PAZAPA-4460 file (N, C-alpha, C; in steps of 0.05 Angstrom, whole numbers, plus 32768, in hexadecimal, padded with zeros to 4 digits):
% residues 276
    n_x    n_y    n_z   ca_x   ca_y   ca_z    c_x    c_y    c_z   seq   type   mol
   7DFD   7EC1   7F3B   7E08   7ED9   7F42   7E0D   7EEF   7F5E     1      M     A
   7E1E   7EFB   7F67   7E20   7F01   7F80   7E1D   7F25   7F80     2      S     A
   7E1D   7F2A   7F95   7E1A   7F48   7F9B   7E2C   7F5F   7F8C     3      L     A
   7E45   7F55   7F89   7E5A   7F5F   7F80   7E54   7F6C   7F57     4      S     A
   7E48   7F54   7F54   7E42   7F58   7F3C   7E23   7F53   7F33     5      D     A
   7E12   7F6F   7F3C   7E04   7F68   7F39   7E02   7F8D   7F24     6      L     A
   7DF3   7F90   7F13   7DF3   7FA6   7F01   7DE8   7FC6   7F14     7      P     A
   7DFA   7FD9   7F0F   7DEF   7FF7   7F1A   7DD2   7FF8   7F16     8      P     A
   7DCA   8005   7F28   7DB3   8003   7F3A   7D9E   801C   7F22     9      L     A
   7DA2   802D   7F0F   7D9B   8037   7F01   7D91   801D   7EE2    10      R     A
   7DB3   8014   7EE5   7DAA   8005   7ECF   7D8E   7FED   7ED4    11      E     A
   7D88   7FE8   7EEB   7D70   7FCE   7EEB   7D66   7FE3   7EEB    12      T     A
   7D5C   7FF2   7EFC   7D48   7FFC   7EEB   7D3E   800A   7ED8    13      L     A
   7D4E   800A   7EC2   7D47   800D   7EAC   7D40   7FFC   7E9E    14      A     A
   7D4A   7FE2   7EA8   7D49   7FCF   7E90   7D27   7FC6   7EA3    15      E     A
   7D23   7FCD   7EAD   7D0A   7FC9   7EB6   7CE8   7FD3   7EB3    16      H     A
   7D03   7FE9   7EB2   7CE7   8009   7EA7   7CD9   800F   7EBE    17      G     A
   7CE7   801C   7ED5   7CD9   8019   7EE8   7CE4   803D   7EFB    18      L     A
   7CCD   8049   7EF4   7CD5   8063   7F07   7CC6   8066   7F2A    19      L     A
   7CD0   807C   7F2D   7CCC   807C   7F48   7CA6   8084   7F45    20      A     A
   7C8E   807B   7F54   7C7A   807A   7F5C   7C6E   809F   7F6F    21      K     A
   7C69   80B2   7F6D   7C64   80C6   7F79   7C4D   80C2   7F91    22      K     A
   7C36   80B0   7F8C   7C2A   809B   7F9A   7C2E   8098   7FA6    23      S     A
   7C3D   8084   7FA6   7C53   807E   7FC6   7C6D   8082   7FCC    24      F     A
   7C6B   80A4   7FC4   7C81   80A8   7FD4   7C9D   80A1   7FD4    25      G     A
   7C9E   80A7   7FC2   7CB9   808C   7FB1   7CD1   80A0   7FA8    26      Q     A
   7CE6   8098   7FBA   7D03   80B1   7FAB   7D11   80A1   7FB4    27      H     A
   7D21   8095   7F9C   7D3E   8086   7FA0   7D53   8082   7F9F    28      F     A
   7D64   807B   7FB3   7D79   8085   7FB8   7D8C   8069   7FAA    29      L     A
   7D93   8075   7F9B   7DAF   805D   7F84   7DCC   805A   7F86    30      L     A
   7DD3   806B   7F9A   7DE5   8075   7F98   7DFC   8065   7FAE    31      D     A
   7E08   8055   7FA8   7E08   803B   7FBA   7E22   8044   7FDC    32      L     A
   7E28   8056   7FCF   7E42   8065   7FE1   7E28   8075   7FF7    33      N     A
   7E12   807A   7FF2   7DFD   8081   8007   7DF3   8074   8013    34      V     A
   7DE8   805B   800B   7DDB   8048   8018   7DEC   803E   8024    35      T     A
   7E06   8037   801E   7E1F   802B   8031   7E23   803D   8048    36      R     A
   7E1C   8054   8046   7E27   805B   8060   7E0A   805D   8078    37      K     A
   7DF8   805E   806D   7DDE   8056   8080   7DDE   8044   8086    38      I     A
   7DE4   802B   8075   7DE5   8015   808B   7DFA   800A   80A0    39      A     A
   7E18   8023   809B   7E2A   8022   80AC   7E1F   8036   80CB    40      R     A
   7E0E   804F   80C7   7E04   8061   80D8   7DF1   8047   80E5    41      L     A
   7DE4   8037   80D4   7DCA   801B   80EF   7DD4   8006   8104    42      A     A
   7DF8   800F   80F2   7E04   7FF2   810F   7E15   7FDB   8102    43      G     A
   7E1F   7FCD   8109   7E2B   7FB8   8109   7E1C   7FA3   8104    44      P     A
   7E0A   7FA2   80E9   7DFC   7F94   80E0   7E05   7F72   80DE    45      L     A
   7E19   7F6A   80DC   7E21   7F49   80D0   7E19   7F3B   80E5    46      D     A
   7DFB   7F2B   80CC   7DEA   7F1A   80E2   7DD6   7F22   80EA    47      G     A
   7DD1   7F3C   80EF   7DBB   7F43   80F7   7DA5   7F54   80E8    48      E     A
   7D8A   7F42   80E9   7D6D   7F4D   80E0   7D6B   7F5C   80DD    49      T     A
   7D67   7F64   80C5   7D5B   7F82   80C1   7D3E   7F88   80AD    50      V     A
   7D30   7F8F   80AE   7D1A   7F98   80A2   7D19   7FB2   8097    51      I     A
   7D1B   7FB3   807A   7D1E   7FD4   8073   7CFB   7FD0   805A    52      E     A
   7CED   7FE9   8063   7CD8   7FE8   8055   7CDD   8002   803D    53      V     A
   7CCF   7FFA   802E   7CCE   8008   8014   7CED   8006   7FFA    54      G     A
   7CF6   7FF0   7FF9   7D11   7FE6   7FEF   7D15   7FF7   7FD8    55      P     A
   7CFB   7FF1   7FC8   7CFB   7FFB   7FB0   7D13   7FF2   7F9D    56      G     A
   7D28   8003   7F8F   7D2C   7FEC   7F79   7D4C   7FE5   7F8A    57      P     A
   7D48   7FE1   7FA2   7D56   7FD8   7FB2   7D76   7FDE   7FBC    58      G     A
   7D7E   7FF6   7FBB   7D97   800A   7FC1   7DA1   8002   7FD9    59      G     A
   7D8E   8006   7FEE   7D98   8005   8006   7D8D   7FEA   8008    60      L     A
   7D87   7FDA   7FFE   7D88   7FBF   800B   7D98   7FA8   8000    61      T     A
   7DAB   7FB4   7FE6   7DC4   7FAD   7FE1   7DD8   7FB7   7FF9    62      R     A
   7DD5   7FCD   8006   7DF6   7FD5   8014   7DE8   7FC6   8031    63      A     A
   7DD6   7FC2   8038   7DC7   7FAF   804D   7DD7   7F90   804A    64      L     A
   7DD4   7F8A   8037   7DDA   7F6C   8034   7DF2   7F63   802B    65      L     A
   7E0B   7F7C   802D   7E25   7F82   802F   7E2F   7F7C   8040    66      E     A
   7E22   7F98   804D   7E1E   7F95   8070   7E18   7F81   8081    67      A     A
   7E16   7F5F   806D   7E11   7F4C   8081   7DFC   7F42   8094    68      G     A
   7DE4   7F5B   808F   7DC9   7F4D   8098   7DBB   7F49   8088    69      A     A
   7DAF   7F36   8090   7D8D   7F26   8086   7D7D   7F36   808C    70      K     A
   7D6E   7F39   806F   7D5A   7F5D   8067   7D44   7F44   8063    71      V     A
   7D2A   7F4E   8072   7D1E   7F4B   8061   7D0F   7F61   8059    72      V     A
   7D01   7F6A   8039   7D01   7F86   8032   7CDB   7F80   802A    73      A     A
   7CD7   7F99   8036   7CB7   7F98   8040   7CAE   7FAF   8023    74      V     A
   7CA0   7F9F   8006   7C9D   7FB7   7FED   7C80   7FB3   7FE4    75      E     A
   7C6A   7FD5   7FF0   7C54   7FCF   7FE4   7C50   7FD5   7FCB    76      K     A
   7C6A   7FD2   7FBA   7C68   7FE8   7FA2   7C71   7FC4   7F8C    77      D     A
   7C57   7FB7   7F77   7C62   7F9A   7F74   7C70   7F9F   7F5C    78      A     A
   7C79   7FB8   7F50   7C87   7FB6   7F3D   7CA8   7FBB   7F3A    79      R     A
   7CA3   7FB3   7F5B   7CC8   7FB3   7F66   7CCC   7F94   7F6C    80      F     A
   7CBA   7F87   7F67   7CB5   7F72   7F7E   7CC5   7F4A   7F69    81      I     A
   7CC3   7F5A   7F47   7CD8   7F44   7F33   7D02   7F4E   7F40    82      P     A
   7CF8   7F65   7F38   7D1B   7F73   7F42   7D28   7F72   7F67    83      L     A
   7D0C   7F6F   7F74   7D20   7F63   7F82   7D29   7F48   7F8E    84      L     A
   7D17   7F3A   7F75   7D1C   7F25   7F7A   7D3A   7F14   7F71    85      E     A
   7D3C   7F2D   7F5B   7D55   7F23   7F48   7D66   7F28   7F60    86      E     A
   7D72   7F3F   7F75   7D78   7F3A   7F84   7D80   7F28   7FA0    87      L     A
   7D63   7F18   7F9D   7D59   7F0B   7FB7   7D6D   7EF2   7FAD    88      V     A
   7D7C   7EED   7F91   7D8B   7ED1   7F87   7DA4   7EDD   7F8C    89      A     A
   7DAF   7EF5   7F93   7DC4   7EFE   7F8B   7DD1   7EFF   7FBA    90      A     A
   7DBC   7EFC   7FBF   7DC7   7F02   7FDB   7DC2   7EEB   7FF1    91      A     A
   7DC0   7ED4   7FEA   7DCA   7EB4   7FF6   7DB6   7EB2   800E    92      E     A
   7DA3   7EB0   7FFF   7D8D   7EAB   801E   7D8A   7EBE   8037    93      D     A
   7D97   7ED9   802F   7D8F   7EED   803B   7D85   7F01   8040    94      R     A
   7D72   7F04   8016   7D53   7F17   801E   7D44   7F07   8010    95      L     A
   7D2E   7F13   8025   7D09   7F0D   802B   7CFF   7F22   8023    96      T     A
   7CF6   7F1C   8007   7CE4   7F34   8006   7CC3   7F38   8008    97      V     A
   7CB2   7F40   801D   7C9B   7F3E   801A   7C85   7F55   8010    98      V     A
   7C7C   7F4F   8004   7C6A   7F61   7FEB   7C4A   7F6B   8009    99      E     A
   7C54   7F83   800F   7C3E   7F8C   801C   7C40   7FA6   8022   100      A     A
   7C2E   7FAF   8031   7C33   7FCA   803C   7C32   7FCC   8061   101      D     A
   7C48   7FD9   805A   7C5D   7FDE   8072   7C47   7FE0   8089   102      A     A
   7C2F   7FF2   8086   7C25   7FF8   809B   7C0C   7FE6   80A3   103      L     A
   7C0B   7FCA   809D   7BFF   7FC0   809F   7BFD   7F94   80AB   104      E     A
   7C2B   7FA3   80AD   7C31   7F7E   80A7   7C31   7F85   80CC   105      V     A
   7C34   7F6B   80D1   7C45   7F61   80F0   7C6A   7F61   80E9   106      D     A
   7C74   7F70   80EA   7C81   7F6C   80F1   7CA5   7F54   80FF   107      E     A
   7C8C   7F4C   8115   7C97   7F37   8120   7C8F   7F23   811F   108      S     A
   7C78   7F1B   8104   7C7D   7F04   80F7   7C8B   7EFC   80E6   109      A     A
   7CA2   7F0A   80D7   7CB0   7F03   80CD   7CD2   7F04   80D4   110      F     A
   7CD6   7F12   80E2   7CF3   7F22   80F2   7CFF   7F09   80F5   111      A     A
   7CEE   7EED   8104   7CF9   7ED9   8117   7D09   7EE8   812F   112      G     A
   7D03   7EF2   813E   7D0A   7F01   8157   7D1A   7F1F   814B   113      G     A
   7D30   7F2A   8155   7D3B   7F4A   8163   7D3D   7F50   813C   114      P     A
   7D37   7F6B   813C   7D39   7F6E   8121   7D3E   7F89   8124   115      A     A
   7D4D   7F9B   8114   7D5A   7FB3   8114   7D3F   7FB4   80FB   116      H     A
   7D36   7FD7   80F0   7D25   7FE0   80DD   7D39   7FF5   80C8   117      V     A
   7D3D   7FFE   80BB   7D53   8007   80AF   7D43   800F   8088   118      V     A
   7D3A   802B   808E   7D2F   802D   8071   7D30   8047   8066   119      S     A
   7D2F   804F   804C   7D24   806B   8046   7D02   8060   8045   120      N     A
   7CFD   8073   8052   7CEA   806D   8055   7CD0   807E   803F   121      L     A
   7CC0   806D   8037   7CA5   8085   8020   7CA2   8098   802C   122      P     A
   7CA7   80B9   8029   7CA7   80D0   8028   7C89   80D2   803A   123      Y     A
   7C71   80C1   8024   7C4C   80C3   8032   7C4F   80AE   804E   124      N     A
   7C56   809C   8053   7C56   8086   8075   7C66   8093   8090   125      V     A
   7C84   8098   808B   7C90   809E   8093   7C8C   809E   80B4   126      G     A
   7C80   80B2   80C0   7C78   80BB   80D6   7C5E   80A3   80DF   127      T     A
   7C49   809D   80CA   7C39   807C   80D5   7C47   8070   80E3   128      P     A
   7C5E   8068   80CC   7C6A   804F   80D4   7C7D   8054   80E8   129      L     A
   7C8E   806B   80F1   7CA0   8063   810F   7C93   8065   812A   130      L     A
   7C6C   8072   811D   7C63   8077   813D   7C55   8053   813B   131      L     A
   7C53   8045   8120   7C47   802D   8128   7C62   8020   8140   132      K     A
   7C80   8018   8127   7C93   8016   813D   7C95   8022   8156   133      W     A
   7C95   8032   815F   7C92   8046   8175   7C86   8039   818D   134      L     A
   7C6D   8037   8186   7C52   802F   818C   7C3A   8015   8191   135      T     A
   7C4D   7FFE   8182   7C4D   7FEA   8178   7C4A   7FCF   8186   136      G     A
   7C37   7FB7   8177   7C53   7F9D   8191   7C6E   7F9A   8180   137      P     A
   7C6F   7FA0   816A   7C95   7F97   8169   7C94   7FAF   8174   138      F     A
   7CB2   7FB0   817B   7CC8   7FB9   8180   7CEB   7FAE   8178   139      R     A
   7CEF   7FCB   816D   7D00   7FC8   814D   7D16   7FC6   816B   140      P     A
   7D31   7FB9   8168   7D56   7FC1   8171   7D5B   7FDC   8170   141      A     A
   7D5D   7FE0   8155   7D58   7FF9   8152   7D4F   8005   813B   142      S     A
   7D57   801A   8131   7D45   802A   8118   7D56   803F   810E   143      M     A
   7D5D   803B   80EF   7D63   8054   80E1   7D58   8055   80CA   144      T     A
   7D49   806E   80CF   7D35   8073   80C0   7D3D   8095   80AA   145      L     A
   7D3B   8094   8090   7D32   80A8   8085   7D18   80B3   807B   146      M     A
   7D1D   80CD   8090   7D06   80DC   808E   7D13   80F5   8073   147      F     A
   7CF2   810A   8076   7D01   8127   805E   7D02   8134   8083   148      Q     A
   7D1B   813B   807C   7D27   8155   808A   7D13   8162   80A8   149      K     A
   7D03   8163   8099   7CEE   817D   80A8   7CEA   8165   80B7   150      E     A
   7CD6   814A   80C0   7CDD   8130   80CC   7CF4   8125   80DE   151      V     A
   7CFF   8129   80CF   7D10   811D   80DF   7D22   8135   80EE   152      A     A
   7D1F   814C   80F3   7D22   8161   8104   7D0B   815E   811A   153      D     A
   7CF9   815A   8115   7CE0   8156   8130   7CE3   8145   8141   154      R     A
   7CF0   812B   812C   7CF2   8117   813E   7D05   8114   8155   155      I     A
   7D15   8126   8151   7D38   8126   8162   7D35   814D   816D   156      A     A
   7D14   8159   8167   7D24   8170   8180   7D1D   816A   8192   157      A     A
   7D2D   8182   81A2   7D2B   818B   81BF   7D19   819A   81C3   158      A     A
   7D08   819D   81DD   7CF9   81B2   81E7   7D02   81C8   81EB   159      P     A
   7CE8   81D3   81DB   7CF6   81FC   81D1   7CF2   820E   81BB   160      G     A
   7CF8   81E8   81A6   7CFE   81F2   8190   7CE5   81F4   8182   161      S     A
   7CE9   81F9   815F   7CD0   8200   8159   7CCF   81E8   814A   162      N     A
   7CD8   81D0   8140   7CDA   81BB   813D   7CC7   81A3   8154   163      A     A
   7CCB   81AB   816A   7CBD   8192   817F   7CA1   819A   8184   164      Y     A
   7C9E   8175   817E   7C84   8181   818A   7C77   8152   8187   165      G     A
   7C61   8155   818E   7C5A   8134   818A   7C6E   8117   8182   166      R     A
   7C6E   8125   8169   7C7D   810A   8163   7C9C   810A   8172   167      L     A
   7CAA   8118   8177   7CBC   812B   8185   7CB8   811B   81A2   168      S     A
   7CB2   811D   81A5   7CA2   810A   81C9   7CA2   80EF   81CE   169      V     A
   7C88   80E4   81BC   7C86   80D0   81B8   7C96   80C5   81AD   170      I     A
   7CAE   80D0   81A9   7CCB   80AF   8194   7CD5   80B9   81AF   171      T     A
   7CE4   80C9   81AD   7CED   80D1   81C7   7CED   80C2   81E9   172      Q     A
   7CDC   80B9   81E6   7CC7   80AA   8201   7CD3   809A   8201   173      A     A
   7CDB   8089   81E6   7CDD   806F   81DA   7CFE   8068   81E1   174      V     A
   7D05   8083   81C9   7D29   8078   81B7   7D37   8093   81C2   175      C     A
   7D54   8086   81C6   7D5A   80A6   81B8   7D58   80AD   81A2   176      Q     A
   7D5B   80BB   819A   7D5A   80C0   8182   7D69   80E2   8171   177      A     A
   7D7C   80D5   8163   7D95   80F3   8157   7D9B   80F3   8132   178      R     A
   7D9E   8102   8122   7D9C   810A   8105   7DB4   80FE   8102   179      V     A
   7DBA   80E9   80F8   7DD4   80DA   80E6   7DE6   80E3   80D6   180      V     A
   7DCA   80EE   80C2   7DD1   80F2   80AD   7DC3   810A   809E   181      M     A
   7DCC   811B   808C   7DB5   8130   8077   7DBC   8129   805D   182      D     A
   7DAA   8125   8054   7DAF   811C   8030   7D9F   813B   8029   183      L     A
   7DAC   8146   800A   7D9E   8160   7FFB   7D8B   8149   7FEC   184      P     A
   7D7D   815F   7FE8   7D5F   814E   7FC9   7D71   813F   7FBB   185      A     A
   7D91   814C   7FA7   7D97   813E   7F93   7DA1   8122   7F9C   186      R     A
   7DA5   8110   7FB4   7DAB   80F0   7FB8   7D91   80EC   7FAB   187      A     A
   7D73   80F5   7FA2   7D6F   80D7   7FA2   7D5C   80D5   7F83   188      F     A
   7D5B   80C0   7F7A   7D56   80C1   7F59   7D2A   80C2   7F61   189      T     A
   7D1A   80C8   7F56   7D13   80F3   7F53   7D23   80F7   7F6F   190      P     A
   7D2F   8112   7F5E   7D33   812F   7F7D   7D0F   8131   7F8B   191      P     A
   7D15   812D   7FA5   7CF8   8137   7FA9   7D08   8155   7FB1   192      P     A
   7CE8   8167   7FB5   7CF1   817A   7FC5   7CF0   818E   7FD9   193      K     A
   7D08   8176   7FF2   7D09   817B   8006   7D1C   8171   8006   194      V     A
   7D32   8171   8019   7D45   8169   8026   7D3A   814B   803C   195      A     A
   7D4E   8137   8042   7D4C   812A   8047   7D63   8121   8062   196      S     A
   7D58   8109   8077   7D6B   8107   8090   7D61   80EB   809C   197      A     A
   7D82   80E5   80A7   7D81   80CE   80B5   7D7B   80CC   80C7   198      V     A
   7D67   80BC   80D9   7D69   80B7   80F2   7D71   80A5   80FA   199      V     A
   7D7F   809C   811C   7D86   8089   8120   7D71   808F   8139   200      R     A
   7D68   807C   8147   7D57   807B   8153   7D5F   8057   816B   201      L     A
   7D6B   8055   8183   7D6D   8047   819A   7D58   803B   81AD   202      D     A
   7D4D   802A   81AE   7D39   802C   81C1   7D49   802D   81EE   203      P     A
   7D34   803A   81F4   7D43   803F   820C   7D2E   802E   821D   204      K     A
   7D47   8028   822F   7D45   800E   8241   7D24   8008   8255   205      P     A
   7D19   8027   825F   7D02   802D   8268   7CF0   802C   825D   206      D     A
   7CEA   8020   824E   7CD8   8023   8238   7CB7   802A   823F   207      R     A
   7CA2   803B   8233   7C90   8043   824E   7C76   802B   823E   208      P     A
   7C6D   8022   825C   7C55   800D   8259   7C40   8015   8234   209      S     A
   7C35   8003   8234   7C1D   800B   821B   7C10   8027   8220   210      D     A
   7C02   801C   823F   7BF4   802E   824F   7C02   804D   824A   211      A     A
   7C19   8049   8256   7C1B   8065   8257   7C2A   8076   8240   212      E     A
   7C23   8057   8228   7C31   806F   8210   7C25   8077   8201   213      L     A
   7BFA   8065   8207   7BEB   8073   81F7   7BE7   8085   820D   214      A     A
   7BE5   8089   821A   7BE0   80A3   8232   7BF9   80BF   8221   215      A     A
   7C06   80BB   8221   7C18   80CF   820B   7C0E   80D4   81FA   216      L     A
   7C02   80C3   81E7   7C00   80C7   81C8   7BE7   80DC   81D1   217      E     A
   7BCE   80DC   81E8   7BBC   80E5   81F5   7BC4   8104   81FC   218      R     A
   7BDA   80FC   8212   7BE3   8122   8212   7BF1   8127   8200   219      V     A
   7BFD   8126   81F3   7C0E   8135   81E0   7BF9   8145   81CC   220      T     A
   7BEC   8123   81BE   7BDD   812C   81A7   7BCE   8149   81AE   221      A     A
   7BB9   814E   81D2   7BAE   8164   81DD   7BC0   8183   81DE   222      A     A
   7BDC   8174   81E6   7BEF   8187   81E9   7BF3   819C   81D7   223      A     A
   7C00   8190   81BF   7C05   8193   81AB   7BED   8192   8190   224      F     A
   7BDC   8195   8195   7BC1   819B   818E   7BBB   81B2   818C   225      G     A
   7BC2   81C6   81A6   7BBE   81E5   81A2   7BD4   81EB   81B7   226      Q     A
   7BE7   81E3   81AD   7C08   81F4   81B7   7C07   820D   81BE   227      R     A
   7BF2   821E   81AE   7BF8   8241   81BE   7BF0   823E   81D1   228      R     A
   7BDF   822E   81D9   7BC8   822A   81F3   7BDF   822A   8207   229      K     A
   7BD4   8232   8228   7BE6   822C   823F   7BD8   8203   8242   230      M     A
   7BE7   81F6   8258   7BEB   81DB   8250   7BCD   81DE   8268   231      L     A
   7BC2   81F6   8278   7BAB   81ED   8284   7B9D   81E7   826D   232      R     A
   7B91   81FB   8261   7B77   81F8   8241   7B7B   81DE   8237   233      S     A
   7B94   81DF   8229   7B95   81CA   8217   7B98   81AC   821A   234      S     A
   7B97   81A9   8235   7B93   818A   823E   7B83   8189   825A   235      L     A
   7B74   819B   824F   7B51   81A0   8262   7B40   8182   8261   236      R     A
   7B39   817C   824F   7B2A   8164   8246   7B36   814E   8255   237      E     A
   7B4C   814F   8257   7B5A   8139   8268   7B65   813F   827F   238      L     A
   7B51   8155   828D   7B54   8155   82A7   7B70   815F   82B2   239      S     A
   7B78   816E   829F   7B96   8181   82A1   7B93   8188   82B1   240      G     A
   7B90   8195   82C9   7B97   81A9   82DD   7B9A   818E   82EA   241      E     A
   7B89   8180   82F9   7B94   8168   830E   7BB2   8160   82FC   242      A     A
   7BA9   8158   82E0   7BCF   814B   82DD   7BEA   8162   82DD   243      L     A
   7BEA   816F   82DC   7BF8   8184   82D9   7BF3   818A   82FA   244      L     A
   7BED   8198   830A   7BEC   8194   8329   7C08   8170   8338   245      T     A
   7BEE   8166   832E   7BF9   814C   833B   7C17   813B   832A   246      R     A
   7C1C   8149   8315   7C41   814B   8310   7C4E   816A   831D   247      T     A
   7C48   8181   831F   7C59   8194   832B   7C5E   81A4   830F   248      G     A
   7C4D   819C   82EB   7C55   81A9   82D9   7C3F   81C5   82D9   249      I     A
   7C4B   81D7   82D2   7C4B   81F4   82D3   7C26   81F2   82C0   250      D     A
   7C0E   81FB   82D0   7BFB   81F7   82B2   7C00   820F   82AA   251      P     A
   7C05   822B   82A4   7C05   8235   8298   7C1F   8237   827D   252      N     A
   7C28   8217   827D   7C3E   821D   8264   7C3B   8209   825B   253      A     A
   7C39   820B   8240   7C3B   81FE   822F   7C47   81F2   8219   254      R     A
   7C3F   81EB   8207   7C49   81C8   8200   7C67   81C4   81FF   255      A     A
   7C6A   81D7   81DC   7C8E   81D8   81D9   7CA0   81DE   81F2   256      E     A
   7C9A   81E3   8211   7CB3   81E3   821E   7CAC   81CF   8231   257      T     A
   7C98   81BA   8236   7CA3   819F   8245   7CB5   819A   8236   258      I     A
   7CC0   8180   824A   7CDD   8173   8249   7CC6   8150   8243   259      T     A
   7CD1   814B   8238   7CCF   812B   822B   7CC3   8118   8246   260      V     A
   7CD3   8119   8261   7CC6   8118   8271   7CB5   8120   8284   261      S     A
   7CB7   813D   8278   7C98   813F   8287   7C85   8139   8280   262      G     A
   7C7F   8137   8261   7C5E   8124   825A   7C64   8107   825C   263      F     A
   7C7E   80FE   8260   7C7B   80E6   8266   7C67   80DF   8286   264      Q     A
   7C6B   80F7   82A5   7C5D   80FB   82B7   7C41   8100   82B6   265      A     A
   7C42   8111   829C   7C1E   8110   8299   7C14   80FD   828B   266      L     A
   7C1F   80E9   8278   7C19   80DE   8274   7C16   80C1   8281   267      A     A
   7C22   80C0   8298   7C21   80B0   82B5   7C09   80BA   82C1   268      A     A
   7C13   80CA   82BE   7BF2   80D5   82DF   7BD6   80DA   82CC   269      A     A
   7BD0   80D3   82AE   7BBD   80D4   82A6   7BBB   80B5   829B   270      L     A
   7BCA   80A4   82AA   7BCC   8081   829C   7BBF   8077   82BC   271      A     A
   7BCD   8083   82D1   7BC2   8078   82EB   7BA4   808B   82EC   272      K     A
   7BA2   809D   82DA   7B86   80A7   82EB   7B6C   8099   82DE   273      Q     A
   7B81   808E   82C8   7B66   807B   82BE   7B60   8060   82BE   274      R     A
   7B74   8058   82CF   7B71   8041   82D5   7B80   802D   82CA   275      G     A
   7B95   8039   82B3   7B9E   8022   829D   7BAF   8011   82A9   276      D     A
***
């Protein structure tokens, strides 16, 4: 059986008696027109390795395979493994299914080289997974990820906006980030209570060092943990006055007004101060 011969996803789900599990944050994309658009937004994928987290019934998986990708699908929910194995048979050796928790796997071990990440992420682990890929040892060639709309807006937010925060700074220090697609709740089965959006993330060539990233996490946690306070107060435990003076940042400013490069300067100064 080829990919074009596969039955509709709703039919496959019904045959296996499968429903989305709320505890796993599952909301399925069953419209192949939508999943094919997401695959296109991920860029030319012919011959590329793609890691997909939470494939569920395999709607996005099918689209990635149709685009010519070699897909490694990481699925925690054992109920979907038999269904995905049926897809393996139609994928001409281009689909590997890994039954595991994506928060715990070493992606480099099965990527076998540069890999893109393209996923409709489970809502309950989307942000931790993003932070893992931004700051951990695995360096995706690109990421095209579905989040709740609110989270997507935070990822791509500009300084001064209400959505701008710690996630914005850490993401944009490592990647160029842009929202490339909005999806209403009705696009999913079952429909979530909120809208969703796809974010495209492309690594910057001047990635911060591991020490600077660790310092950036500390600085942003302190600054945005007390975002209504002036930086002189919120960064006090990190010797904030000295850092602010050294980087030329106004001690009376608040976190949401500081650019990503400003936070990176603070992080670099903190890393140097600590001797990292």
